[in-house]
C-alpha positions in Angstrom: -7.7 54.1 1.6 -4.0 54.8 2.3 -4.7 54.3 6.1 -6.2 50.9 5.5 -3.3 49.9 3.2 -0.8 51.1 5.8 -2.6 49.1 8.5 -2.6 45.9 6.4 1.1 46.3 5.6 1.8 47.0 9.3 -0.1 43.8 10.4 1.7 41.8 7.8 5.1 43.0 9.0 4.1 42.3 12.6 3.0 38.7 11.7 6.3 38.1 9.8 8.3 39.4 12.8 6.3 37.1 15.2 6.9 34.1 13.0 10.7 34.9 12.9 10.8 35.1 16.7 8.6 32.1 17.4 4.9 31.3 17.5 2.3 30.3 20.0 3.1 27.8 22.7 2.5 24.2 21.8 -0.5 22.7 23.7 0.7 20.3 26.4 -0.4 16.7 26.0 -0.1 13.3 27.8 -1.1 10.5 25.5 -0.7 6.7 25.3 1.9 5.2 22.9 0.3 3.1 20.1 2.7 0.2 20.6 2.6 -0.4 24.4 0.1 2.1 25.9 2.7 3.8 28.0 1.9 7.5 28.7 4.1 10.0 26.9 4.0 13.7 28.0 4.9 16.6 25.9 7.3 17.8 28.7 9.6 14.9 27.8 10.4 16.7 24.6 11.4 20.0 26.3 14.3 21.7 24.6 13.9 19.7 21.4 12.7 20.6 18.0 9.6 18.6 17.0 7.5 17.9 14.0 4.1 17.0 15.4 2.0 15.3 12.8 -1.7 14.3 13.0 -2.5 11.3 10.8 -4.8 8.2 10.4 -4.1 4.8 9.0 -6.9 5.1 6.5 -5.5 8.3 5.0 -3.5 7.8 1.7 -1.4 11.0 1.9 -0.6 10.2 5.6 0.8 6.8 4.5 2.7 8.4 1.6 4.4 10.7 4.2 5.8 8.0 6.4 9.0 7.4 4.5 9.7 11.1 4.6 9.1 11.3 8.3 11.3 8.2 8.9 14.1 9.9 6.9 13.7 13.2 8.8 13.8 11.3 12.2 17.0 9.5 11.1 18.7 12.6 9.7 18.0 15.0 12.6 17.5 12.9 15.7 21.1 13.4 16.9 20.6 17.2 16.7 17.8 17.2 19.2 14.9 16.6 16.8 11.9 14.2 16.9 8.9 13.5 14.8 5.9 12.8 17.1 2.9 11.3 15.3 -0.5 11.6 16.8 -3.0 9.1 15.4 -6.7 9.9 15.3 -7.9 6.5 14.3 -11.2 5.5 15.9 -10.3 1.8 15.5 -7.9 2.0 18.4 -4.3 1.4 19.0 -4.2 -2.1 17.6 -4.7 -0.9 14.0 -2.1 1.9 14.6 0.4 -0.4 16.2 0.1 -2.8 13.2 1.0 0.1 10.9 3.9 1.1 13.0 5.4 -2.4 12.7 4.6 -2.8 9.0 5.9 0.6 8.0 9.0 0.3 10.3 8.1 3.7 11.8 11.2 5.0 13.7 9.5 7.8 15.7 7.0 7.9 18.5 3.4 7.3 17.6 0.8 8.3 20.1 -3.0 8.0 20.3 -4.6 11.4 20.1 -8.0 12.3 21.4 -10.6 14.9 20.5 -9.2 17.2 23.1 -5.7 17.1 21.5 -7.0 17.9 18.0 -9.0 20.8 19.5 -6.0 22.1 21.5 -4.0 22.2 18.2 -6.7 24.3 16.5 -9.3 21.8 15.5 -7.2 19.8 13.0 -9.4 19.5 9.9 -7.2 18.0 7.2 -5.0 15.0 7.3 -2.1 14.9 7.5 -1.5 18.2 9.4 1.9 18.8 10.9 3.2 21.5 13.3 6.9 22.5 13.5 7.8 23.3 17.2 11.0 25.1 18.1 13.3 24.4 21.1 11.3 26.8 23.2 8.1 24.8 22.7 6.5 27.3 20.3 4.6 26.3 17.1 6.4 28.2 14.4 4.8 26.6 11.3 1.7 24.6 10.3 1.6 22.3 7.3 -1.9 21.3 6.3 -1.8 18.3 4.0 1.1 16.3 2.5 4.3 18.3 2.6 7.4 17.8 0.5 10.5 16.5 2.2 12.7 19.4 0.9 10.5 22.0 2.5 10.4 20.2 5.8 14.2 19.7 5.9 14.8 23.4 5.2 12.3 24.5 7.9 13.7 22.0 10.5 17.3 23.1 9.8 16.2 26.7 10.3 15.1 26.1 13.9 17.7 23.5 15.0 
């Protein structure tokens, strides 16, 4: 019994240490922008901190999160940070582009595909966001709507 407890404690300590150093490498992507269809590659964000967020226009918590994401983009953009939204709408880019304009979204919005959601670990809930450090490693996952205060603290910790 003590051996199992010691093993569990050891694994927990190892996981905490890994999270402090960084996480797994972010999957690479090259996706079309919702507004103009231009291809945007993940490599263009090399050396930046990113909050990658999967969303859909029909998802109420996703829509509720837009003002927070706009504020985070405005607050941290000059420090090498970007929100990057990945839309999974099956209705296509026209619906997403309309939302971008209506909600005055100030960060890049790209059209994700099944491969992208699979590469990020089969995103099951919306919204789901991933905090990526300057080394391109996913250091935190946020399933569901996340409070602005928590996101700000976590972003500041990796900037």
